[in-house]
N, C-alpha and C positions, 0 to 999 in steps of 0.2 A: 696618691695625690691627695692633698688636703681638700676637704669637701667645702670649706668656706674660709676665705681669707678675710681677715679683719678689715683691711682698708682697701680691698679690691672694690670693684664698681659699686659705689654706694647710691647710684641713681642721680637724681636731679642735683644734689649738692655738688657732685663731681662736675657737672656741666656748668654750674655757677662759677666754680673756681677756675675751670679751664677758660671760660670766657673772660673773666677778669684778668687772668694771668697773661693772656695774649697782649695786654696793654702795658705790661711791666716795662718794656723798653730796656733802657740801660740802668734802671734803678736797682740797687742791691736788694736781694731777697729780704735781708734783715730790715731794711727801710720800708720796702713795699708791704711787708707783713703788717706793720702798724696802720698803713693806709687801708688795706683790704679789711682787716679785722675790725678797725674802727668803723668803717662803712657798714659792715655786716651788723655790728652792734647797733648802730644808729637806725638802720632799717628795721631791726628786730623790735627795739623799744617803741619805734614809731608805729609799726604794725599792731603791736599789743595795745598801744594807746588808742589807735584808730578803731579797733574792734570794740573796745569799751565805750569810746566816744559815740559810736553809732547806736549802741544799746541805750545809752543815756538820752540820746536824741530822740529815739523812738518812744522812750518813756514820756517825753513831753513835759518834764518838770523843770526844765531850764538848768539842770545841774551839769551839763556837758563840759563846762569850763571850771567846775569846782574841783580843785586839786585833791581834796579829801576823798572824793568819790573814787579816785584812782588808787591812792595810797592804801585805802581800806581793802582793796582787792590785790594788793602787792603788785601794782602796776605803776611804772614810773610815769610821772606827769611830764608831758612834752609840750613846751610853750609853742605858740602858733608858728613862729619863724624858725623853729627847730624841727617841725614835722616834715616827713618825707615829701609830701605833696609840694610844699613850699620850696624845698631844696631842689627837687627835680625840675622845677620851672626855671631855676637858675643854672642848670647844668651846662648850657652852651655859652654862658657869659664868662668873661675873664675873671670875674669876682667870685667864681664858684668856691675857690679855696677859702676865702674869707667868710663866705656864707656858712660853710661847714664848720669852720672854727667858731664862729659866733653861735651856731647851733649847739656845739659841744659845751661852750661856756654857759649858755642859757639852761641847758639840761642839768648841769652840775649845780647851778644856783637853786634849782627847784627840787633837787633830790640829794639830801645830805649823804646818802650812801655812795654817791658817785663823785663826790668832791675830790678833785685832784687825781681822778682816775682816767678820764677820757683823753684821747690824743687830740692835740690842738695845734698841729703844725702843717695843716693842709694849705695854708697861704704862703708858705715859704717859696722864694723865687725859683729854686732849682726844681720844684715839682711842676711838671708840664700840666697846665690847667686844661688843655684840650683833652689829654689822656684822662685826667681826673674826671672831667665831665662825661667822657665816654663810659667810664666805670659806673658813674652814677646812673647813666642811661640804661646800662645793662641791668643793674639792680632794679631800676624803675619799671623795666619792661618784663620782668620775670612774672610768669603766670603761676605764682606760688599756689594759689587756691586749687589749681588743676592737679596738683601733686600731693595734696593733703594739707594738714594744718601748717600755715605759713611760719608760725613761731617755732614749731618743732623742726621744720626744714632748715630754718636759719640757725637754730641751735646746733643741728648736726653739721651744717655747713661751716660753722665756726670751728668745731672740732676737726673737721676734715681739712680745713685751711691750715690749722695749726700743724697737723701731721705733714701736709705738703710742704709747708715752709721749713719744717724740720729736715725734710729730704733735700730741699734746695740749699739750706744753710750748712748742711754737713756737720763738721766738727763743732760749730757754734750752737748747734741745736740742743746740746746737752744742758744748756742753761734753762730751757723752758719746756722740754718735751721728753716724756718717757713713753716708749712704744706701747700702743694700746694692748697688745697681746700680753705683755709683761704685767701691766696694770691689772688686767682682768684675771690673770692667773693668781695674783695676790688676793684680789677681791673674792674669787671663788674659794680660796683656801680659808681666808679669815671670816668671810660671811658677816659683814658689818650691818646687821639688820637695824640696830638702834644703838644709841649711846654717843659717846664723844669720839670723833674721828680726827686724828691729828697727822699733819705732814709738816715736819720742820724745815723742809726745803721744797716747797710745793710747786715750783715752776709755774706753769700756766693753769694749774688746778686740776689736771687730768685725774688724779687719784680721787678727788671729791666727786667729780662728775660721774665716774664709773661706779663709785659707792652708791650714789643716788639712783643710778640706773639699776643696780643690783636690788635695791630696796623696792623700786617700782616693779621690777620683774617678778618679785615674790609678793606682790600685792600689799606692800608695806607703805608707810607714809614717809615722805622725804623729811618732813619736819620732826620725825623721830630721831634724826641724826643731828648732832651738834658738831659743826665743822670748825676746826681750829687749824690755822696754818701760818707759815712764816716764809718769807722769800727775801733774799739779799739784793737781788737785781731790781732796780726801780721800774724799768719798763716791763719786766716779766711779772712783777707784782700787780701792775695795772692790767695786764692780760688776764691774770687769774681773777681779779675782781670782776672784770667783764664776763669771763667765762662762767663764774658762779651766778652772776645776775641773769645771764641769758638762759641759764638752765633752772632758774627759780630756786636757787640754793642760798639760804641765809648762812653766812660764814664770818668768822672772826679771823681776819688775816693780819691783825695788829694795826697799829696806827700808820704804818707805811713800811717801805722796804727796810730791812734791818738784818745785821749779822746774827745768826742764831746762837753762836757761841758767846758773843760779847754783849748781846742785847736780847736775851730770851724774853719774848713778849708774852709768854704764857707760863711764867715760872711756877705758879701754884696749880696749874691744870694737870690732872692725871687722866690719861686717855684710856678708853676701852679698846680702841684699835688705833694702831699707828701704821701708816703705809708710807714708804719713802724710797726715793732713789737719789741719795746724796751724791755730790761730786766725787768721782773716783780718785783715790790716792792723793788727796789735796795736801800739798806740802807747805803752803804759806798761810796756814790757818791761825797763827798766833798762839800756838800751844805754850810757848815759854812764858806767856803772861797769865796763864790759867792753871798753873801747876797744882794749886790747892783747891780747885773747884769741887764743890759738893757732888757734882754729877759723876765724878770719877770713882765710883764705888768699887770697881774691880781692878784699879790701877791707873796711874797717870799715862795718858796716851803719848806716844812719841811725837816730838815736835815736827818731824819730817813727814808724817802721814796721819790724816784725820779720820781714817776709816773707823778706828775704835773710839774716837771721840764722838763721832756720829752715833755709833752703836750704843755707847753708854748714855749719851744725852737722851736717846729714845727710851732705853730701859728705865732711866730715872723718871720719865714722864708717863710710864705705864701705871694704870690702876692695879690694885692687888690681884685682879683676875684678868688683867689686860693682855692682849696679843699684839705682836709686832711682826710685820712683813717688810723686809728691807732688801734692796738690791745692792750687792757689794762686788767689787772686783775680786776675782778668784784668789789673788794673792793673800787676801785676808783669811782664807781657809787654812793656810799653812805657814804664814809669816812667823818668824822666830823672834827672839829678843823680847822687848817689852810687849809687843803685840801678842806674841805667843803666850806670855804670862797672863795677860788680860783675858785672852780666849780661854785659857785653862780655868781661870776663876769663874767665868761665865758658865762654862760647861759643868764645873763642880757644883755650881749653884742650881743645876738642873733646869736651865732656862732654854736650852736649844732643843726645840721640838722637831724641826725638819731642816734639811739642807738640800737644795735642788740645783744641780749644775745645769745651766741653760745652754742652748745651742749658740753658735757664733752668729755674727752678722745680724743681730736683732736691732742694734742701735744704728742710727744715722751718724751719731757724733763720735763713735769710737769702735775699734775692732777688738777692744779688750774683752776677753771672756768673763762672764759674770755668773754669780749664783744668787739664789734667793735664800735668805735665812728666815725661818719662822721661829720667833721667840715667844714663849708662853709662860706667864707667871703662875699659871694654875693648870699644869699639864695633867691630862687624864692618865697617860701612860708614863708614870713616874720612872725616872732613871733610864728612859729609852729615847732614842733619836732615830727618825727615819731618814735614810739617804736615798735620793732619787737622781740617777744620772739620765737627764733628759736631753743630752747633747745630740741625739739622733733624731729628735723631733723637729717639726717645722718644715716649711716649704719655701724655696727661693722664689720671690715674686719679682725681683729684678736680679741683675747679675751681682749686685752688691748688698741686697737686703733680703732678709728672711723673716717670715712671720709664722706664728703658731696658729693652727686652725682651732676651731671649736673642739674637735676630737682630741687634739693634743692637750688643750687646757683641761678637758674632762679627764684624760688619763692621769694627769698630775693631781688634780683636786680630788678625784675619787680614791686614788691610792692613799692620799693623806687622810681622807675621811674614814677609810677602812682601818687604817693604823690607829686613829684616835678611838675607834669603836672596839679595838682589840682583835680585829679580824686578821687573817693571814694575808700578807701582801708580798712576801718574798718573791723576787723574780731575778734569776741569775743574770747578771750583766746590767740590770736596771735599778732594782729596788732592794734595799737591805735595812733591817732594823738592828741597831747596835745598842748595847748597854754601856754604862760608864767604864767598865773594865776593858771592853774592847776598844773604846775610844782612847782610854789611857794607854793601852798597848800600842796605839798608833801615835803616841806622843801628843795627843790632843789635836792632831791634824784632822780637819773636817772635810777633806777633799772626797766627794762621793766615790770617785773611781777606786779609792783604796778599800772601800767597803763592799761595793756591789759585785766585784769580781768580773770575769770575762764572760760575755754572753756565750751560752752553750750552743754549739752548732748542731743542727738537726741531723740525726743519724740517717744516712741514705740507705742503710741495710746491706750495703755491699761489703763483703769480708775484706780485711786488710790485704791479704795475700793476692786476692783477685784484683783489687784496686791497683796495687803496685805492679802487677803483671801488665795491666792495661797501660799504665803510665809509662813504664819503661819501654814498652813496644812503641808507643807514640813518640817517645823521645828518640828512639833508634831511627824511626822514619824521618824525623825532623833533622837529625844529624846527617843522614844520607843525602837529604835534599840540600842541606847546607854545603856539603862537599861538592855536589853537582853544580850548584850555583857558583862556587868558588872557582872550579875548573873552567866554567863558561866565561867568567870574568877574565881569567888569565888568557884564555884563547882569544877573546875579543881585543884585549889590549895588545897581545902579541901581533895580531893582524894589522895593527896600525903602527907597529914599530916600538911599542913600549912593553918590554918584558918585565915580569914581576917574579 
């Protein structure tokens, strides 16, 4: 049994979400997501502002309404009629939706970073204002201080809410959410302590948040990371901007939502680390209009599948010593045709450092089995690739969803670390290190199952002859019992006039 599940009971943030979700009524999860996440964000920046406001008030210098005093401390300035105390007083009025919309507009006007980012549709007629007021009341009555730092709790609540909405939205969740255990597996392998971190399809920004947490966990500084991202969905892009802001991460997500292939907003940027979960097997990506693109260094990707377009886009954006961790559908490991030729060129250029086959049911949005690819432009183990079949890992936390535990992630990342250090890692049925000749012998197919072999069964010490004698004896007894039951059935049926 897993000793710790990533999104299991997280404490107070779980209670916040449960309370708010009871008021959802007939609103679709996708729509309600923006309501709840917008309110969490509003409460967060208001609490941060209020904390600094009280400090300035105690100083007695009269600077508590000076915008610069907040900006200097990386705190968003919140105008009076956008502060939570003001909004909470209007919670029971029919105008609460308009009050919140006005607050969002006022905050954007005072903070350039948030312009065009915050949701402003709380006043729309179809949104039940009584329910909205009740959600505001719930957030207002939370005793956050009793559970720790209120800003930290609200930050964790924002992440937790994103995960829960992914569960509720199912297939549509792929647009904005990558399961936490997958993200943290990539983070533990790549170890992005400092430098440029890039995600070309960043969703709600989970890769960046986990990268920052990794840095904090190892006593580093978040500002040592330079975050670059891009997202094509406008609503998801806004969620990512709020997610970065609520976690105190400065990031460049471009001027707005944009297609990564047709409007690369970071053309000249070369990243030290790239982490990404691109859309699987995307068929309508417009490849016919990009056939001569400079990014296709290893071959032109097929028009019917963008997997190797994403892969080559990322490799193109790697620095000379950069590392890339990407989630791809398993079909990319063995696809033939043009995809197979591109994969062969990438392998021949000694870029593939690790391939990890993941267990099923990790995603809310799809049942497609996936693998993690680790691409490294400066491999320590030249000419070698580690294959890890991790399909047996993970624990089912619901009937439809599996998660990796801390121990599972440690097994994967420690095996990778040992391989990089040149230590012995071979484990029949799970881990194998292959050189180029072996991969070539497998027609450049990278499916881990081809390399790791079948797990050896533990010898129970019983000689074969003795084992067969026992088994045949048991089989004989079972056959005798079968014949007895057959005769009994015939007898019972005959007794009621039905001969067999």
